[in-house]
C-alpha positions in Angstrom: 98.2 -27.7 -68.0 96.0 -26.9 -70.4 93.2 -25.6 -68.9 89.6 -24.9 -70.8 86.6 -23.0 -69.7 83.4 -22.1 -70.7 82.9 -18.5 -69.2 78.8 -17.4 -68.9 78.7 -14.1 -67.7 75.1 -13.4 -67.5 72.7 -11.1 -66.6 73.0 -7.8 -65.3 76.7 -7.3 -62.8 77.4 -11.5 -64.3 79.7 -9.4 -67.2 81.7 -6.9 -64.8 82.1 -9.2 -62.2 83.4 -12.3 -63.9 85.7 -10.0 -66.3 87.9 -9.0 -63.1 87.2 -13.3 -61.6 89.1 -13.9 -65.4 91.7 -11.3 -65.1 93.0 -12.9 -61.7 92.8 -16.2 -63.8 95.0 -15.0 -66.5 97.3 -13.3 -64.0 96.9 -17.0 -62.1 97.7 -18.7 -65.1 100.6 -16.6 -66.5 102.4 -16.8 -63.5 102.3 -20.7 -63.2 102.8 -21.5 -66.7 99.2 -23.2 -67.5 98.4 -22.4 -70.5 94.5 -20.6 -71.1 91.7 -21.5 -72.9 87.9 -19.8 -73.1 85.3 -18.8 -74.9 81.9 -17.2 -73.1 78.6 -18.0 -74.2 75.5 -16.4 -73.4 73.0 -17.5 -70.7 69.9 -15.9 -68.9 67.9 -12.9 -70.4 70.7 -11.9 -72.6 70.7 -15.4 -74.0 66.6 -15.4 -74.7 67.0 -12.1 -76.5 69.8 -13.5 -78.4 67.9 -16.6 -79.5 64.6 -17.0 -77.1 66.1 -19.7 -74.9 67.7 -18.9 -71.9 70.3 -22.0 -71.8 71.1 -22.5 -76.2 72.0 -25.5 -77.2 75.8 -23.8 -78.3 76.6 -23.1 -74.6 75.2 -26.1 -73.2 78.0 -28.0 -75.9 80.6 -25.4 -74.5 80.2 -25.9 -71.1 80.1 -29.9 -72.1 83.5 -29.9 -73.9 85.4 -27.6 -71.0 87.0 -28.5 -68.4 85.1 -26.1 -65.9 82.4 -23.4 -66.5 82.9 -19.5 -64.8 79.4 -18.0 -64.1 77.8 -15.0 -63.2 74.2 -14.4 -62.6 71.0 -15.0 -64.4 68.3 -12.5 -63.8 66.5 -9.4 -65.1 63.6 -6.9 -64.2 62.0 -7.0 -67.7 61.0 -10.9 -66.9 60.1 -10.5 -63.1 56.8 -10.4 -62.1 55.8 -10.6 -65.5 52.7 -13.6 -65.9 53.0 -13.1 -69.4 56.6 -14.3 -70.1 56.5 -17.6 -72.0 60.4 -18.6 -70.9 62.3 -16.8 -68.0 66.0 -16.2 -67.0 66.2 -19.0 -64.2 65.0 -21.4 -66.6 68.1 -21.4 -67.9 70.0 -21.7 -64.6 67.8 -24.3 -64.2 68.1 -26.4 -67.3 71.8 -25.9 -66.9 71.9 -27.6 -63.8 70.1 -30.6 -64.8 71.7 -31.2 -68.3 75.4 -30.9 -66.8 74.2 -33.6 -64.4 75.3 -30.8 -61.1 73.7 -32.4 -58.4 75.8 -30.9 -55.7 76.0 -27.4 -54.6 79.2 -26.7 -52.3 78.3 -23.3 -50.1 81.5 -22.5 -48.3 80.6 -19.6 -44.9 83.4 -18.0 -43.9 83.5 -15.0 -41.4 86.0 -12.1 -42.9 88.5 -10.1 -39.3 87.4 -6.5 -40.4 83.4 -7.6 -41.8 82.5 -8.6 -38.2 81.0 -5.7 -37.6 78.7 -5.8 -41.0 76.8 -8.9 -39.9 73.5 -8.8 -38.3 74.5 -11.0 -35.3 77.3 -10.3 -32.4 80.8 -10.6 -33.7 81.5 -13.1 -30.8 79.0 -14.9 -32.5 80.2 -14.9 -36.1 83.9 -14.5 -35.6 86.2 -18.0 -36.6 82.7 -19.1 -38.3 83.7 -21.2 -41.0 81.5 -24.0 -42.6 80.1 -25.9 -45.9 77.1 -26.1 -46.9 76.2 -28.4 -49.3 72.7 -28.4 -51.5 71.8 -31.0 -53.0 70.8 -29.8 -56.8 68.8 -31.8 -59.4 66.0 -33.9 -57.5 63.3 -32.3 -54.5 60.4 -30.1 -55.7 62.6 -28.0 -58.4 62.0 -30.8 -60.7 59.5 -33.2 -59.2 56.0 -33.9 -61.5 53.8 -33.4 -61.3 53.6 -30.1 -61.2 50.8 -27.3 -62.3 47.7 -26.1 -61.5 43.7 -26.4 -61.5 41.7 -26.0 -64.7 40.0 -22.6 -62.8 43.2 -21.7 -61.7 42.8 -22.0 -58.1 44.5 -25.1 -56.9 48.5 -25.9 -57.8 51.0 -28.5 -56.6 54.7 -29.4 -57.2 55.6 -32.8 -56.2 58.6 -34.0 -53.7 60.7 -36.6 -55.4 64.1 -38.1 -54.2 65.3 -41.6 -55.1 67.6 -43.7 -52.5 70.8 -42.8 -55.4 70.6 -39.2 -55.8 70.6 -39.5 -52.0 73.4 -41.5 -51.0 75.5 -39.6 -53.9 74.6 -36.5 -52.1 75.9 -38.1 -48.6 78.8 -39.5 -49.7 79.8 -36.6 -51.1 79.2 -34.8 -47.9 81.3 -37.1 -45.7 84.3 -36.9 -48.1 84.1 -33.0 -47.9 83.9 -33.5 -43.6 86.9 -35.8 -44.1 89.2 -33.9 -45.5 87.8 -30.7 -42.8 87.0 -31.0 -39.1 85.3 -34.3 -38.6 81.5 -33.3 -38.2 78.7 -33.8 -40.5 74.9 -32.6 -39.9 71.9 -34.1 -41.2 69.3 -31.7 -42.4 65.4 -33.1 -43.4 62.4 -32.4 -42.2 61.8 -36.5 -41.0 58.8 -35.5 -38.8 56.5 -34.7 -41.2 57.9 -35.7 -44.6 58.5 -39.2 -46.2 61.3 -37.7 -48.6 63.3 -36.5 -45.5 62.2 -40.2 -44.0 64.5 -41.7 -47.1 67.4 -39.1 -46.5 67.4 -40.1 -42.6 67.3 -44.3 -43.9 69.5 -43.5 -46.1 72.3 -41.1 -44.0 71.8 -43.9 -41.4 72.6 -46.2 -43.8 75.5 -44.7 -45.2 76.8 -43.7 -41.6 78.1 -46.8 -40.2 81.1 -46.2 -42.9 82.1 -43.9 -41.8 83.2 -44.0 -37.5 85.9 -41.4 -37.6 83.0 -38.6 -38.4 80.2 -37.6 -35.8 77.2 -37.5 -37.5 74.4 -35.4 -36.2 71.1 -34.8 -37.5 69.1 -32.1 -37.5 64.9 -31.1 -38.4 65.5 -28.0 -40.8 63.9 -26.0 -38.3 66.2 -26.3 -35.6 69.4 -26.1 -37.9 67.5 -22.6 -39.4 67.6 -21.5 -35.9 70.5 -23.1 -35.1 72.4 -21.3 -37.9 72.1 -17.8 -36.0 71.8 -19.0 -32.4 75.8 -20.8 -32.4 77.0 -20.7 -36.7 80.4 -22.2 -35.3 79.0 -25.0 -34.5 78.3 -26.6 -37.9 81.4 -27.6 -40.0 79.7 -29.7 -43.4 75.6 -29.3 -43.6 73.8 -31.4 -45.9 71.0 -31.0 -47.4 68.2 -31.8 -50.0 66.9 -29.2 -52.3 64.8 -27.0 -51.2 65.2 -26.9 -47.6 69.5 -25.8 -48.6 68.0 -23.0 -50.9 66.6 -21.5 -48.0 69.1 -22.4 -45.7 72.6 -21.4 -47.8 71.1 -18.1 -48.1 70.3 -17.4 -44.4 74.0 -18.8 -43.6 75.3 -16.2 -46.6 74.1 -13.0 -44.2 76.1 -14.2 -41.4 79.5 -12.7 -43.5 78.1 -9.3 -43.7 78.0 -8.9 -47.3 76.4 -11.7 -50.1 79.0 -10.2 -52.0 81.4 -12.6 -50.7 80.5 -15.9 -50.9 81.1 -17.7 -53.5 79.7 -21.3 -54.8 80.5 -24.3 -56.7 78.3 -27.0 -59.1 80.2 -30.7 -58.6 78.5 -32.5 -61.9 78.7 -36.2 -63.6 79.8 -34.3 -66.9 81.7 -30.3 -65.5 81.1 -28.4 -62.7 80.1 -24.4 -62.7 81.6 -21.9 -60.3 79.1 -18.7 -59.2 79.0 -16.2 -56.6 75.9 -17.0 -55.1 74.2 -13.0 -54.8 71.9 -12.7 -57.9 72.1 -10.4 -61.5 72.0 -6.3 -59.3 70.4 -5.5 -61.9 70.3 -2.0 -60.6 74.0 -1.5 -60.2 74.2 -3.2 -64.0 77.1 -0.5 -66.0 77.9 1.6 -62.6 81.0 -0.4 -61.6 80.6 -0.6 -58.1 79.4 -4.1 -58.1 81.4 -6.4 -55.4 83.7 -8.9 -57.7 85.5 -10.1 -55.0 82.5 -14.0 -54.5 83.3 -13.8 -58.0 86.9 -13.7 -57.9 86.9 -16.3 -54.8 84.7 -18.3 -57.1 87.7 -19.1 -59.1 90.1 -20.0 -56.9 87.6 -22.7 -56.0 87.7 -23.5 -59.7 91.4 -23.8 -59.1 90.9 -26.0 -56.4 88.1 -28.4 -56.9 88.8 -28.0 -60.6 92.1 -28.9 -61.7 93.1 -29.8 -57.6 95.9 -26.6 -58.7 95.4 -25.8 -54.7 98.3 -23.3 -54.5 96.8 -20.9 -57.7 93.5 -21.2 -55.1 95.4 -19.5 -52.3 97.0 -17.4 -54.5 93.6 -15.7 -55.4 93.0 -15.7 -51.7 96.4 -14.4 -50.0 95.2 -11.2 -53.0 92.1 -11.2 -51.8 92.3 -10.8 -48.3 95.0 -8.5 -49.1 92.6 -6.0 -50.6 90.5 -6.5 -47.7 92.7 -5.4 -45.1 94.5 -2.5 -47.7 90.9 -1.1 -48.1 91.0 -1.5 -51.7 86.9 -2.5 -51.4 84.1 -1.3 -53.0 81.3 0.9 -51.7 78.9 -2.3 -50.1 81.9 -3.0 -47.4 84.4 -0.3 -47.2 84.6 0.7 -43.6 86.3 4.2 -44.0 84.0 5.9 -46.4 87.1 5.7 -48.9 85.8 2.5 -51.8 87.1 1.9 -55.1 85.4 0.8 -58.3 84.3 -3.2 -59.6 87.8 -2.4 -62.5 90.2 -0.9 -59.7 89.4 -3.8 -57.0 89.4 -6.5 -59.8 93.3 -5.1 -61.5 94.3 -4.4 -57.3 93.9 -8.3 -56.8 95.5 -9.2 -60.2 98.9 -7.1 -59.6 98.5 -8.5 -55.9 98.5 -11.8 -57.6 101.9 -11.0 -60.0 103.6 -9.5 -56.6 103.0 -12.3 -54.0 
């Protein structure tokens, strides 16, 4: 099979972790006899420095011509807290989502036995947790217009907008995943306060009738935030709007004990993007200490969701699990004081893929 991949390392630790993920991808393609074609392009702060645009036209064209995008991270201290910056790296991420039609962000949340002690929650609460957050990605407050500030600067406003079509698309996608899992869907909104949430609930309730085999529950976002801490094992598939999803997925990510362990996929109208959920961690850039496992697991998602190659994705997952069981991990998740560099972890996993 021919695999065309756009590689967007981005900023901070992005180039280091993407390099290790691509090493795993190359070994998988060699082992399973796939033809790999990939090209690298800038996005984020590095793209601003090079072109003045955080998501250059050439980068977009590469993404459009590719079957999948493997993405690192965006963000730079140079732009953080700088009110005079007219263009910010994060604008590149929003532009990429909008232009590629990345309407759904999918984040599996799975705990690992060797990391239960790292979770801020009790081990008995998080053991065996396995659920999926599906966040609508191109609507809501982040894209609503009008948006801005008053002339005197003392008043600011954002507009939350959703159409029936946008809600139907994401809810149907969520039901599709629920059917493949434990057949339970939680729709999260704030229908007791917000008009957009009332439309979300109305649309979801109309679609619910088409999926009688799926247990559907409706939950206000504040209650969902509490439930994630009190009883995370009660969730199977959770679907919600853009801002609620942004907050809840970050909350859910700490359940596992490490941000460096969770992959994600953003499903698009044109192509899909696979990336770790953590940021660019500029303090660690160039030090060869960043945890590459979330990015390597994102590559596993890429094989499964973009190419329907589940055996190849499983090979990567088994190698990651083996690295953790063997203690071949970076400092952030080390248990016995012995830790390895980013490149050492990546090399070990690539070698394990070849062996298994």
